[in-house]
VEXDREN-2710 file (C-alpha; in Angstrom, 1 decimal):
% VEXDREN-2710
k/r/px/py/pz
1/MET/114.4/73.1/81.4
2/ASP/113.8/76.6/83.0
3/LEU/115.7/75.4/86.3
4/TYR/118.5/77.5/85.3
5/ASP/116.7/80.7/85.6
6/GLU/114.6/79.6/88.5
7/LEU/117.3/78.5/90.6
8/PRO/120.5/79.4/88.9
9/GLU/122.8/78.6/92.0
10/SER/121.2/75.1/92.5
11/LYS/123.5/72.0/93.0
12/LEU/121.1/69.9/91.1
13/LEU/122.1/71.7/88.0
14/TYR/125.6/69.8/88.3
15/ASP/124.8/66.9/90.3
16/GLU/126.2/64.1/87.7
17/GLU/123.4/61.4/89.2
18/TYR/120.7/63.6/87.2
19/VAL/122.4/64.7/83.8
20/TYR/120.4/62.1/81.9
21/LEU/117.2/63.2/83.7
22/LEU/118.2/67.1/82.8
23/ASP/118.7/66.1/79.3
24/ALA/115.1/64.3/79.0
25/VAL/113.4/66.9/80.5
26/GLN/115.2/69.5/78.0
27/GLN/114.0/67.5/75.2
28/ASN/110.4/67.0/76.5
29/ASN/109.9/70.8/77.3
30/VAL/108.9/69.9/80.8
31/CYS/109.4/73.1/83.1
32/VAL/109.7/73.5/87.0
33/VAL/106.3/74.0/87.2
34/ASP/105.2/70.6/86.0
35/PHE/107.8/69.1/88.8
36/LEU/105.9/71.2/91.5
37/THR/102.5/70.2/90.4
38/LEU/102.4/66.8/88.7
39/THR/103.0/63.4/90.3
40/PRO/106.2/61.4/89.7
41/LYS/104.0/59.2/87.8
42/GLU/102.9/61.7/85.5
43/LEU/106.4/63.1/85.3
44/ALA/108.1/59.6/84.4
45/ARG/105.8/58.9/81.6
46/LEU/106.4/62.5/80.4
47/VAL/110.4/62.2/80.3
48/GLN/110.5/58.5/79.9
49/ARG/112.7/57.9/82.7
50/SER/112.4/55.6/85.7
51/ILE/109.8/56.9/88.6
52/ASN/112.3/56.3/91.8
53/GLU/114.9/58.8/89.8
54/VAL/111.8/61.6/89.0
55/PHE/110.7/61.1/92.6
56/ARG/114.5/61.6/94.1
57/PHE/114.7/64.4/92.4
58/GLN/111.4/66.1/92.8
59/GLN/112.5/65.6/96.5
60/LEU/115.2/67.7/95.9
61/LEU/113.9/70.4/94.0
62/VAL/111.1/71.3/96.5
63/HIS/113.7/71.2/99.3
64/ALA/115.8/73.5/97.3
65/TYR/113.0/75.9/96.6
66/ASN/111.8/76.0/100.1
67/GLU/115.3/76.9/101.4
68/LYS/115.3/79.7/99.0
69/TYR/111.9/80.9/99.3
70/LEU/111.1/80.7/103.1
71/GLU/114.2/82.3/103.9
72/ILE/112.9/85.4/102.1
73/CYS/109.3/85.1/103.3
74/GLU/110.4/84.6/106.7
75/LYS/107.8/85.4/109.5
76/SER/108.2/88.5/111.7
77/SER/106.1/90.0/114.2
78/ILE/105.0/93.5/113.9
79/SER/104.6/95.3/117.2
80/ALA/101.5/98.3/117.7
81/ASP/104.3/100.9/116.9
82/GLU/105.4/99.4/113.7
83/GLY/101.7/99.1/111.9
84/PRO/99.6/101.3/110.2
85/LYS/98.7/104.8/112.1
86/CYS/96.4/107.2/111.2
87/PHE/96.1/111.1/111.1
88/SER/92.9/113.2/111.1
89/THR/91.6/115.4/107.8
90/ALA/91.0/118.1/110.1
91/ASP/87.3/116.9/109.9
92/VAL/85.5/114.6/112.5
93/ALA/82.8/113.3/110.1
94/ILE/85.2/112.4/107.6
95/ASP/87.6/110.6/109.9
96/GLU/85.0/108.3/111.0
97/LEU/84.1/107.7/107.6
98/LEU/87.5/106.8/106.9
99/GLY/87.9/104.6/110.3
100/GLY/90.2/107.3/111.8
101/GLY/91.6/109.3/109.3
102/ILE/94.4/108.8/106.4
103/PHE/96.5/105.7/107.2
104/THR/100.2/105.2/106.9
105/HIS/102.2/102.3/105.3
106/GLY/99.9/102.5/102.0
107/ILE/98.7/104.4/99.3
108/THR/95.4/106.4/99.3
109/GLU/93.7/107.4/96.3
110/ILE/91.7/110.7/95.9
111/PHE/89.8/110.7/92.3
112/GLY/86.9/112.4/90.5
113/GLU/86.0/114.9/87.9
114/SER/87.6/118.5/87.6
115/SER/86.2/121.2/90.2
116/THR/85.5/118.4/92.8
117/GLY/87.8/119.5/95.4
118/LYS/90.6/116.8/95.0
119/SER/93.6/119.7/95.6
120/GLN/91.4/121.1/98.3
121/LEU/91.5/118.0/100.5
122/LEU/95.2/117.3/99.4
123/MET/96.3/120.8/100.5
124/GLN/94.0/120.2/103.8
125/LEU/96.1/117.0/104.6
126/ALA/99.2/118.6/104.0
127/LEU/98.4/120.9/106.8
128/SER/96.4/118.4/109.1
129/VAL/99.5/115.6/109.2
130/GLN/101.4/118.8/111.2
131/LEU/99.2/118.5/114.1
132/SER/100.7/116.7/117.1
133/GLU/99.5/113.1/117.7
134/ALA/97.5/114.5/120.7
135/THR/95.7/116.5/118.4
136/GLY/95.1/113.8/115.7
137/GLY/98.1/114.3/113.8
138/GLN/101.2/112.9/113.1
139/GLY/103.7/115.8/114.3
140/GLY/105.3/115.4/110.7
141/LYS/106.1/117.1/107.8
142/CYS/105.0/116.7/104.1
143/VAL/106.3/116.7/100.4
144/TYR/103.9/117.8/98.2
145/ILE/104.6/116.9/94.4
146/THR/102.5/118.9/91.6
147/THR/102.4/117.9/88.0
148/GLU/99.9/120.4/86.9
149/GLY/101.3/123.4/88.0
150/ASP/102.7/125.0/91.2
151/LEU/101.5/124.7/94.7
152/PRO/98.8/127.2/95.4
153/THR/100.3/128.9/98.6
154/GLN/97.3/131.6/98.6
155/ARG/94.7/128.9/99.0
156/LEU/97.0/127.2/101.9
157/GLU/97.2/130.6/103.5
158/SER/93.7/131.3/103.3
159/MET/92.9/127.8/104.8
160/LEU/95.2/128.7/107.6
161/SER/93.8/132.0/108.4
162/ALA/90.3/130.5/108.4
163/ARG/91.6/128.2/111.1
164/PRO/93.2/130.4/114.0
165/ASP/93.6/127.1/115.9
166/PHE/96.2/125.7/113.1
167/GLU/98.2/128.7/113.6
168/LYS/98.4/128.6/117.2
169/LEU/99.4/125.1/117.1
170/GLY/102.5/126.1/114.8
171/ILE/101.1/124.8/111.6
172/SER/102.8/126.7/108.7
173/GLN/103.5/126.4/105.0
174/SER/107.1/125.8/105.8
175/LYS/106.8/122.5/106.8
176/ILE/105.5/121.6/103.3
177/PHE/108.1/120.4/100.7
178/THR/107.0/121.1/97.3
179/VAL/108.3/120.4/93.8
180/SER/106.5/120.4/90.6
181/CYS/107.5/118.1/87.3
182/ASN/106.6/118.9/84.0
183/ASP/107.0/115.7/82.3
184/LEU/107.0/112.2/82.8
185/ILE/110.8/111.8/83.1
186/ASN/111.1/114.3/85.6
187/GLN/108.4/112.7/87.9
188/GLU/110.1/109.3/87.6
189/HIS/113.1/111.0/88.8
190/ILE/111.4/112.5/91.7
191/ILE/110.0/109.4/93.0
192/ASN/113.0/107.0/92.6
193/VAL/115.7/109.5/93.4
194/GLN/115.1/112.8/94.9
195/LEU/112.3/111.5/97.1
196/PRO/114.2/108.9/98.6
197/ILE/117.3/110.9/99.7
198/LEU/114.8/113.5/101.3
199/LEU/113.4/110.9/103.3
200/GLU/116.7/109.2/104.2
201/ARG/117.8/112.9/105.5
202/SER/114.7/113.8/107.0
203/LYS/115.3/110.9/109.5
204/GLY/111.6/110.2/110.4
205/SER/110.0/114.0/110.3
206/ILE/108.1/113.4/106.9
207/LYS/105.1/111.5/107.8
208/LEU/103.0/112.6/104.3
209/VAL/104.0/112.3/100.5
210/ILE/101.3/113.9/97.9
211/ILE/101.2/113.5/94.1
212/ASP/98.8/115.7/92.7
213/SER/97.9/114.0/90.4
214/ILE/99.8/110.6/89.6
215/SER/98.2/110.1/86.2
216/HIS/98.6/113.5/84.5
217/HIS/101.7/112.8/82.6
218/LEU/101.2/109.0/82.4
219/ARG/97.9/109.4/80.4
220/VAL/99.8/111.4/78.0
221/GLU/103.4/110.3/77.4
222/LEU/102.6/106.4/78.1
223/GLN/101.7/104.8/74.3
224/ASN/99.2/102.3/74.4
225/LYS/98.8/101.2/70.7
226/SER/100.1/97.5/70.6
227/PHE/100.2/94.8/73.3
228/ARG/103.4/95.0/73.9
229/GLU/103.4/98.6/75.0
230/SER/100.0/97.8/77.2
231/GLN/102.3/95.3/78.7
232/HIS/105.2/97.5/79.3
233/ASN/102.8/99.9/80.8
234/LYS/101.4/97.4/83.4
235/ASN/105.1/96.8/84.4
236/TYR/105.8/100.8/84.5
237/LEU/102.9/101.0/86.8
238/ASP/103.6/98.3/88.9
239/LYS/107.1/99.2/89.4
240/MET/106.3/102.9/90.3
241/ALA/103.5/101.8/92.7
242/GLU/105.6/99.3/94.4
243/LYS/108.1/102.2/95.2
244/LEU/105.6/104.4/96.8
245/GLN/104.6/101.3/98.7
246/THR/108.3/100.4/99.8
247/LEU/108.5/104.5/100.6
248/ALA/105.4/104.3/103.1
249/HIS/106.5/101.1/104.8
250/ASP/109.9/101.7/105.4
251/TYR/109.6/105.2/106.4
252/SER/106.4/104.9/108.2
253/LEU/104.6/107.7/106.3
254/ALA/101.2/107.9/104.1
255/VAL/101.2/108.2/100.5
256/VAL/98.1/110.1/99.0
257/VAL/97.6/110.7/95.2
258/ALA/95.2/112.7/93.3
259/ASN/94.1/110.7/90.1
260/GLN/91.8/111.9/86.8
261/VAL/89.1/110.5/85.5
262/GLY/88.2/109.2/82.0
263/ASP/85.0/107.8/80.3
264/LYS/83.8/104.0/80.5
265/PRO/81.2/104.3/77.3
266/LEU/78.1/101.6/77.2
267/GLY/79.0/98.6/75.0
268/ASN/77.1/98.9/71.7
269/SER/77.2/95.4/70.9
270/LEU/73.9/94.0/69.3
271/VAL/74.8/90.4/70.3
272/PRO/73.9/89.4/73.9
273/HIS/76.8/88.6/76.0
274/LYS/76.5/87.1/79.6
275/ALA/79.5/88.6/81.6
276/TYR/80.8/86.2/84.3
277/VAL/81.6/87.3/87.9
278/THR/85.4/86.7/87.5
279/ASP/85.4/89.4/84.6
280/TYR/86.7/92.9/85.2
281/ASP/83.8/94.5/83.3
282/TYR/81.6/92.7/85.9
283/GLN/83.4/93.7/88.8
284/LEU/84.5/97.4/87.3
285/GLY/81.3/99.2/88.9
286/TRP/82.5/98.3/92.4
287/LEU/85.9/99.1/92.0
288/VAL/85.4/102.9/90.9
289/GLY/82.2/103.8/92.7
290/TRP/79.0/103.3/90.8
291/LYS/75.7/103.4/92.1
292/ASN/74.2/99.9/92.1
293/SER/71.6/101.0/89.2
294/THR/74.2/101.7/86.9
295/ILE/75.9/98.6/87.5
296/LEU/73.0/96.6/87.3
297/TYR/72.0/98.8/83.9
298/ARG/75.4/97.7/82.2
299/GLN/75.3/94.1/83.2
300/MET/71.6/94.0/81.5
301/ASN/73.3/95.9/78.7
302/SER/75.7/93.3/78.2
303/LEU/73.3/90.6/78.7
304/LEU/70.3/91.5/76.6
305/GLY/72.1/93.6/73.8
306/ALA/72.1/97.3/72.8
307/ASN/68.8/97.4/71.3
308/ALA/67.2/96.1/74.8
309/ASN/65.2/98.7/76.6
310/ASN/66.7/99.0/80.3
311/ASP/65.8/102.5/81.2
312/GLU/63.6/101.4/83.9
313/ILE/66.5/99.9/85.9
314/LEU/67.4/103.7/86.4
315/SER/65.5/106.0/88.7
316/ASP/64.0/108.9/87.8
317/ASP/65.9/112.4/88.9
318/GLU/63.5/113.7/91.4
319/ASP/65.1/117.0/91.5
320/TYR/64.8/117.1/87.8
321/MET/61.3/116.3/87.7
322/LEU/60.6/118.9/90.5
323/ILE/62.1/121.7/88.4
324/GLU/60.5/120.5/85.3
325/ARG/56.9/120.8/87.1
326/VAL/57.6/123.9/88.5
327/LEU/58.5/125.6/85.3
328/LYS/55.8/124.1/83.7
329/ASN/53.4/126.0/86.5
330/VAL/55.3/129.2/85.9
331/ASP/55.1/128.9/82.3
332/ASP/51.2/128.4/82.5
333/ARG/50.5/130.9/85.0
334/ALA/52.7/133.6/82.8
335/HIS/50.5/132.9/79.5
336/LYS/47.5/133.1/81.5
337/SER/48.3/136.5/83.1
338/SER/47.8/139.2/80.4
339/SER/49.2/141.8/82.8
340/GLN/52.6/140.4/82.8
341/LYS/54.8/141.6/79.8
342/LYS/58.1/142.1/81.5
343/GLY/60.8/140.7/79.3
344/PRO/61.1/137.2/77.5
345/ILE/59.0/134.2/79.3
346/LYS/61.5/131.5/80.2
347/THR/59.9/128.2/78.6
348/GLU/60.4/124.6/79.7
349/LYS/62.3/124.1/76.1
350/LYS/64.5/126.9/77.0
351/PHE/65.4/125.3/80.3
352/PHE/65.8/122.0/78.9
353/GLU/68.1/122.9/76.5
354/GLN/71.0/123.6/79.4
355/LEU/71.1/120.1/81.0
356/PRO/74.0/119.4/83.4
357/GLN/76.2/116.9/82.0
358/GLY/75.8/113.3/83.2
359/PHE/71.7/113.1/82.3
360/ILE/70.0/110.8/79.7
361/ASN/67.5/112.5/78.0
362/GLN/64.9/109.9/76.8
363/GLN/61.0/110.5/76.5
364/LYS/61.5/113.5/78.8
365/LYS/62.5/111.1/81.7
366/LYS/66.2/112.0/82.9
367/ARG/68.1/109.7/84.5
368/LYS/71.9/110.0/86.1
369/PHE/74.2/107.6/84.9
370/ASP/77.5/107.0/85.8
371/TYR/80.6/106.6/83.2
372/ARG/83.3/107.8/85.0
373/VAL/86.5/105.5/85.8
374/PRO/89.7/106.5/87.5
375/ASN/92.6/106.5/85.1
376/LEU/95.5/103.8/85.2
377/GLY/92.9/100.6/85.4
378/LEU/93.2/97.6/87.3
379/THR/96.9/97.4/87.5
380/TRP/97.1/100.7/89.9
381/SER/94.0/99.8/91.5
382/ASN/95.4/96.4/93.0
383/HIS/98.1/98.7/94.9
384/VAL/95.8/101.2/96.4
385/SER/94.9/100.6/100.0
386/THR/91.8/103.0/100.3
387/ARG/90.1/104.7/97.6
388/ILE/88.1/107.8/97.6
389/LEU/85.8/109.4/95.2
390/LEU/84.6/112.9/95.3
391/GLN/81.6/113.6/93.2
392/LYS/79.9/116.8/92.1
393/SER/76.1/116.7/91.0
394/PHE/73.3/118.8/91.2
395/LYS/70.1/119.2/93.1
396/ALA/66.9/121.8/93.0
397/SER/68.0/124.8/94.7
398/THR/66.1/126.7/97.3
399/ILE/64.1/128.8/95.4
400/ILE/62.9/125.8/93.6
401/GLN/62.4/123.8/97.1
402/ARG/60.3/126.2/98.5
403/GLY/58.0/127.0/95.8
404/GLU/59.3/130.5/95.0
405/ALA/60.2/130.0/91.2
406/HIS/57.5/132.5/90.4
407/LEU/59.3/135.3/92.0
408/TYR/62.6/134.7/90.3
409/THR/63.1/137.5/87.9
410/GLY/66.4/136.6/86.1
411/ASN/66.6/134.7/82.8
412/ASP/69.5/132.2/83.6
413/PRO/68.0/128.4/84.3
414/ALA/71.2/127.3/85.9
415/ASN/70.0/129.5/88.9
416/PHE/67.5/126.6/89.7
417/TRP/70.0/124.2/90.1
418/GLN/72.5/123.9/93.3
419/VAL/75.8/122.1/93.8
420/ARG/75.6/118.6/95.6
421/ARG/79.1/117.2/96.7
422/THR/79.6/113.9/97.7
423/LEU/82.7/112.1/99.4
424/LYS/82.6/108.4/99.1
425/VAL/85.1/105.6/100.2
426/VAL/84.9/103.2/97.4
427/TYR/87.1/100.5/99.2
428/SER/89.3/100.5/102.0
429/THR/91.7/98.2/103.8
430/PHE/90.5/99.8/107.3
431/VAL/86.7/100.4/106.8
432/LYS/83.4/99.4/104.8
433/PRO/82.2/101.7/102.1
434/GLY/80.1/104.9/103.0
435/GLN/79.6/108.0/101.7
436/MET/78.6/111.7/103.2
437/ALA/77.9/115.3/101.7
438/TYR/80.8/117.9/101.9
439/GLN/81.1/121.3/100.7
440/ILE/84.4/123.7/99.7
441/THR/84.7/126.5/102.3
442/LYS/87.5/128.9/103.1
443/ARG/88.8/126.3/105.8
444/GLY/88.7/123.6/103.2
445/ILE/86.6/120.7/102.8
446/GLU/83.9/120.5/105.4
447/THR/80.9/118.0/105.6
448/VAL/77.6/119.5/105.6
END
């Protein structure tokens, strides 16, 4: 019986009254869970002992469990001063979207593709946390752990220069502790040893810990070639996340991490498969911030098989179709006018050979399709309090929207596109999901 593992100090193990019962339990492979869930009549049938003896032992076992675990999980009241607090991101609109800002006592994840502004937002938080509580901050210092290179201090300096009010309030780089780790062993040592020592010595002055990025070394160095290795990786992620959560709770600080993304391709099975609500693949879209059309498209692809034509679920990209029409008109006008002989004519074919990444080209209908997912999977997601997605897409540029494409004299089709950036709260303990447009400026991340 696994009672020796579950309650090694229990007096029931040495009670002479239940020696024969324990032997019978051992022979019939009955475990502690059976004693806690089955009725005395069912247990007596399994172990071939009297129902009265089984009932007495069961009552004593339940009492022993309550005595041990209720003491560990004893309820305690939390005052307002001990609960989560938030500090500003230095942008009012983003603060409103997040329900007040970045919250302490938990892990906030910022994920997205390269060049979406993850590090820009993290550096901005490293400065804004230094603001006094009266001005929206926590009046604290920051620890910035980098895994992909040194902290870009020049960019921090340019942010400060673009925000004169920050310099007047005494915000500076001197209140940012930074360390770089070049491998997973170094990262583990920093999180488990160096960081706790620094937090203990700081006596509560550090209010923000940033890791940029959390998955850089993990996805490279953790092997995942067998079931045993995958289970080891899950345990490793659990322990790392629990350590960060413990530090956030014990020292009343916020842990904000950047996470990289990978691809989630469509299933190519020709056999229809019905996904259930409890399936991870069914729930994945809502956990990673996909559009509803993408979620439905994937569900129908699984339900009907890869050969089914579900393209109508995905909406046409209006900006793409607008550029297509404008360029066709310009192309027709250029061919009709015999007087225009300046350089090569930009044709529709040449333009569509340079599509932005993330478009599906089927019968000249271009549709956006979500396929990016944050690294580290569900194991890591279960520990994240707030997940923020930074997206970079494309829209028709001003010259296209104004109908002035015929005035363009260059030969680069990329000039007809304009970057669109979106900040999306995928899920949060403190606020409902939402999104807004943003831009990257000298000041950092600002909403449009």
